[in-house]
C-alpha positions in Angstrom: 0.0 0.0 0.0 2.8 2.4 0.9 4.5 1.7 -2.4 1.4 2.8 -4.4 1.2 6.0 -2.3 4.8 6.7 -3.0 4.5 6.1 -6.7 1.4 8.3 -7.0 3.2 11.1 -5.1 6.2 10.8 -7.5 3.9 10.9 -10.6 2.0 13.9 -9.2 5.3 15.7 -8.5 6.5 15.0 -12.1 3.2 16.0 -13.7 2.8 19.3 -11.8 5.3 21.3 -13.9 3.9 19.9 -17.1 0.3 20.8 -16.1 1.4 24.3 -15.0 3.2 24.9 -18.3 0.2 23.6 -20.2 -2.1 25.9 -18.3 0.2 28.8 -18.9 0.2 28.1 -22.7 -3.6 27.9 -22.7 -3.9 31.2 -21.1 -1.5 32.8 -23.6 -3.4 31.2 -26.4 -6.6 32.7 -25.2 -4.9 36.1 -24.9 -3.5 35.9 -28.5 -6.9 34.6 -29.7 -8.6 37.6 -28.3 -6.0 40.1 -29.5 -7.1 42.4 -32.4 -5.7 41.6 -35.8 -2.5 43.6 -36.6 -3.0 46.5 -39.0 0.0 47.6 -41.0 0.4 51.3 -42.2 1.2 51.6 -45.9 1.3 54.3 -48.6 -0.9 53.8 -51.6 -1.1 55.0 -55.2 -4.2 54.7 -57.4 -3.2 53.7 -60.9 -4.2 55.8 -63.9 -3.4 55.3 -67.6 -0.7 57.5 -69.1 1.4 57.9 -72.2 4.6 55.9 -72.4 7.6 56.5 -74.7 9.3 53.1 -75.1 13.1 53.1 -75.8 15.8 50.7 -76.7 18.8 51.1 -74.3 22.3 50.6 -75.6 25.9 51.6 -74.7 28.8 52.5 -77.0 31.7 54.8 -77.5 31.9 58.2 -79.3 33.8 58.4 -82.5 34.8 61.5 -84.6 33.3 62.2 -88.0 36.8 61.6 -89.4 40.0 60.9 -87.4 43.5 59.9 -88.3 46.9 59.7 -86.7 49.3 61.5 -89.2 52.6 59.8 -90.0 55.1 59.7 -92.8 55.9 57.3 -95.6 59.6 58.1 -95.9 62.4 58.8 -93.4 64.1 62.2 -93.0 64.9 65.1 -90.8 62.1 67.6 -89.9 63.1 71.0 -91.2 59.7 72.8 -90.6 56.7 72.5 -88.3 53.7 74.7 -89.2 51.2 73.9 -86.4 50.8 74.0 -82.7 49.1 71.5 -80.4 45.3 72.0 -80.4 45.2 74.2 -83.5 42.4 74.2 -86.0 43.6 73.4 -89.5 42.0 73.4 -93.0 42.3 70.8 -95.8 45.6 71.1 -97.6 47.4 73.1 -94.8 51.1 72.1 -94.7 51.7 70.8 -91.2 55.2 69.5 -91.4 58.0 69.1 -94.0 61.1 66.8 -94.1 64.4 67.9 -95.5 64.2 67.5 -99.3 67.3 69.3 -100.6 68.6 66.3 -102.5 65.3 65.6 -104.2 64.9 69.2 -105.2 68.4 69.2 -106.7 67.7 66.0 -108.6 64.4 67.5 -109.9 66.2 70.6 -111.2 68.8 68.5 -112.9 66.2 66.4 -114.6 64.1 69.4 -115.6 67.2 71.0 -117.1 67.7 68.1 -119.5 64.0 67.8 -120.4 63.8 70.7 -123.0 66.8 69.3 -125.0 65.3 65.8 -125.0 61.9 67.2 -126.2 63.6 69.3 -128.9 65.6 66.3 -130.1 62.5 64.1 -130.2 60.5 66.7 -132.3 63.5 67.1 -134.7 63.8 63.4 -135.2 60.1 63.2 -136.0 60.6 65.6 -138.9 63.7 63.8 -140.1 61.9 60.5 -139.9 59.1 61.8 -142.1 61.8 62.9 -144.7 63.4 59.4 -144.5 66.7 60.8 -143.2 66.8 58.6 -140.0 65.7 55.1 -139.1 62.6 54.3 -137.0 65.0 52.9 -134.3 66.7 56.4 -133.8 63.3 58.0 -133.5 62.1 55.5 -130.9 65.3 56.0 -128.9 64.8 59.7 -128.9 61.1 59.4 -127.8 62.0 56.9 -125.1 64.7 59.3 -123.7 62.2 62.1 -123.6 59.4 60.1 -122.0 61.8 58.7 -119.4 62.9 62.2 -118.4 59.2 63.2 -118.1 58.6 60.2 -115.8 61.7 61.1 -113.7 60.3 64.6 -113.2 57.0 63.3 -112.0 58.7 60.7 -109.8 60.9 63.4 -108.1 57.9 65.7 -107.6 56.0 62.9 -106.0 59.0 62.1 -103.8 59.1 65.7 -102.6 55.3 65.7 -102.0 55.7 62.6 -99.8 58.1 64.6 -97.6 55.4 67.2 -97.0 52.6 66.3 -94.5 49.3 68.1 -95.3 46.0 68.1 -93.5 43.7 65.7 -95.3 40.5 67.3 -94.0 39.3 70.2 -91.7 39.7 69.5 -88.0 41.6 70.0 -84.8 45.1 68.6 -84.2 46.0 67.1 -80.9 49.3 67.1 -79.0 52.4 67.3 -81.2 54.7 64.2 -80.8 57.7 65.5 -82.9 60.2 68.3 -82.7 62.2 70.4 -85.1 65.3 68.6 -86.3 64.1 65.2 -85.2 64.8 62.2 -87.5 61.5 60.6 -88.5 61.1 57.0 -89.7 58.1 55.6 -91.6 55.2 54.9 -89.1 56.3 57.4 -86.4 53.2 59.2 -85.0 53.3 63.0 -85.7 49.9 64.2 -84.4 46.3 63.1 -84.1 43.8 65.0 -86.4 40.1 64.8 -85.9 37.0 66.3 -87.4 34.7 66.9 -84.4 32.0 69.0 -86.1 29.8 65.9 -86.1 30.4 62.9 -83.8 29.3 59.4 -84.2 28.1 56.8 -81.7 28.5 53.1 -82.5 26.6 50.7 -80.5 24.9 47.3 -80.7 21.3 46.1 -80.3 19.7 42.6 -80.2 18.6 41.3 -83.6 15.0 41.0 -82.2 14.9 44.8 -82.1 15.9 45.4 -85.8 12.2 45.9 -86.9 11.9 48.8 -84.4 14.7 51.0 -85.8 15.0 53.0 -89.0 17.4 55.5 -90.5 16.8 59.0 -89.1 15.3 57.7 -85.9 15.9 59.9 -82.8 18.5 58.8 -80.3 18.9 60.4 -76.9 22.5 60.2 -75.6 24.1 60.9 -72.3 27.8 60.9 -71.2 29.3 60.8 -67.7 31.3 63.9 -68.4 28.2 66.0 -68.7 25.5 64.3 -66.6 23.1 67.2 -66.9 23.5 67.9 -70.6 21.3 65.8 -73.0 22.6 65.1 -76.5 20.3 64.2 -79.4 21.3 62.4 -82.5 19.8 60.4 -85.3 20.5 56.9 -86.6 22.7 57.3 -89.7 23.7 53.7 -90.5 22.7 50.2 -89.7 25.1 47.2 -90.3 23.7 45.0 -93.1 24.7 41.8 -91.3 24.0 40.4 -87.9 26.9 38.9 -85.9 26.0 35.2 -86.0 27.9 34.5 -82.7 26.3 37.1 -80.5 23.0 37.8 -82.4 23.8 41.6 -82.2 23.8 44.2 -85.0 25.8 47.3 -85.1 24.1 50.7 -85.4 25.7 54.1 -85.9 24.2 57.5 -84.8 25.3 61.0 -85.8 25.4 63.6 -83.1 25.9 67.4 -83.8 28.8 68.7 -81.7 28.3 72.4 -82.1 29.8 73.3 -78.6 32.7 70.8 -78.9 31.8 69.0 -75.7 31.9 65.5 -77.1 35.3 63.9 -77.5 36.2 60.6 -79.3 36.5 57.6 -77.0 33.9 58.8 -74.5 31.6 56.1 -73.0 28.0 57.0 -73.8 24.5 55.6 -73.1 21.9 55.7 -75.9 18.2 55.5 -75.8 16.5 54.9 -79.2 13.1 56.7 -79.1 10.2 54.5 -80.3 6.7 55.7 -81.1 4.6 56.8 -78.1 1.9 54.4 -76.8 -1.3 55.6 -75.1 -3.3 54.3 -72.1 -0.4 52.5 -70.4 0.0 51.5 -66.7 3.0 53.1 -65.1 3.9 52.6 -61.4 6.7 53.7 -59.1 9.4 51.1 -58.9 9.2 51.1 -55.1 5.9 49.3 -55.4 7.4 46.3 -57.2 9.0 43.4 -55.5 11.6 42.1 -58.0 12.3 38.4 -57.6 13.7 35.5 -59.6 10.4 33.7 -59.6 8.4 36.7 -60.8 7.8 40.3 -60.1 4.8 41.2 -57.9 3.0 44.1 -56.2 0.5 44.3 -53.3 -2.9 45.4 -54.4 -5.6 46.6 -51.9 -9.1 45.2 -51.8 -12.1 45.2 -49.5 -13.1 42.0 -47.7 -16.7 40.9 -46.9 -16.5 42.9 -43.6 -15.4 46.0 -45.3 -11.8 45.8 -44.0 -9.0 46.9 -46.3 -6.5 44.1 -47.1 -3.6 43.5 -49.4 -3.0 40.7 -51.8 0.0 39.8 -53.9 -0.4 40.3 -57.7 2.1 39.0 -60.2 3.0 41.6 -62.9 5.0 41.8 -66.0 7.4 44.7 -66.3 8.2 45.7 -69.9 10.6 48.6 -69.3 12.0 50.6 -66.4 13.0 54.3 -66.7 14.2 56.4 -63.8 12.0 55.7 -60.8 9.0 54.4 -62.7 8.2 51.1 -64.5 5.9 50.2 -67.4 3.5 47.3 -66.6 2.0 45.4 -69.4 0.3 42.6 -67.5 -1.3 42.2 -64.0 -2.6 45.6 -63.2 -5.4 47.9 -64.6 -6.5 51.5 -64.1 -8.1 52.1 -60.8 -6.1 49.5 -58.8 -4.7 50.7 -55.5 -1.1 49.6 -55.2 1.1 49.7 -52.1 4.1 51.9 -52.7 5.8 51.6 -49.3 5.5 49.5 -46.2 5.0 46.2 -48.1 8.0 44.5 -46.4 5.8 43.2 -43.5 2.9 42.3 -45.6 1.6 38.9 -46.7 -1.5 37.8 -48.5 -4.7 39.1 -46.8 -2.8 41.3 -44.4 -4.9 44.1 -42.9 -3.6 47.5 -43.9 -4.2 51.1 -43.0 -3.5 53.8 -45.6 -1.3 56.7 -44.4 0.2 59.8 -46.1 4.0 60.1 -46.4 6.4 62.1 -48.5 9.4 59.9 -47.7 9.5 58.6 -51.3 9.4 62.1 -52.9 13.0 63.3 -53.8 14.0 66.5 -52.1 14.4 69.7 -54.2 18.0 69.9 -53.0 20.2 67.2 -51.7 21.8 67.9 -48.3 25.5 68.9 -48.4 27.9 66.6 -46.6 
């Protein structure tokens, strides 16, 4: 009998903490059960249709209308330099000459023999018609005259090759040579560029070929002038698509009236497509971008008249600045959560509040 009493006492002692904990949990459950449903504050935007200007985004590098690094075909010593670094030059301006005293002397010597050879040839023509000389003598005189003429042209060309002219109007860069320096073929003298009109070469996917045409507007921005927009037009489209990448090269011409653009600049291009009407545009802060699909929280009224939020999958066609173009999943009149959606889940109860936290300030604070 005593053993059973002892065993019951032990069981009761062991069960007491469990029963106490169970009772405590039941009390907490009743408290949570009777607690009001949480209500999350959110900011909301009511969607309206708007115009949307679609674009094709691309990147590329600025090139000059014409550009060349001047060099020489022959070796020699520089005896005259007629330009300064950064100077504007015209077509045909003599920029640099190499010493050509020997070539000039040879030219004068050949030109001095030319009149006598011509006179001899003409005299032999008359004698041949009279039958006084053979055809061989006439041919020899003619060959000597023609040879001297060719020597004169060759020497003139040789002298011209020792003179470096500007092939087109433009601006020269930094001079890389000095007076009296010995130049060899291929040595760089100076860079000459025509920057009146600049060109931007970029690539787009072959799927966008049908959307572009010659003369189409292109908005261009460069990091050097972030607040200065540049506008150009498509001037050329490569006739072949790169079969390895599926890309096609496009070239746009950009007026450079103020000389701000320089060749080699990295640039971003937006090809402007025709405007479309009645489109849904939302702030990007309203969109949850995820690998499994983009979604937003849309408000609705439940059966009891409470405002709740539900996740809605959307299809984003294009993003521009702080807004996004939605082509599927939303319609005009929908109320979309723009902030506060981090704590939300499907059917969460929400409360609409006003906030200007998402509005950019007129002036950024100075550090």
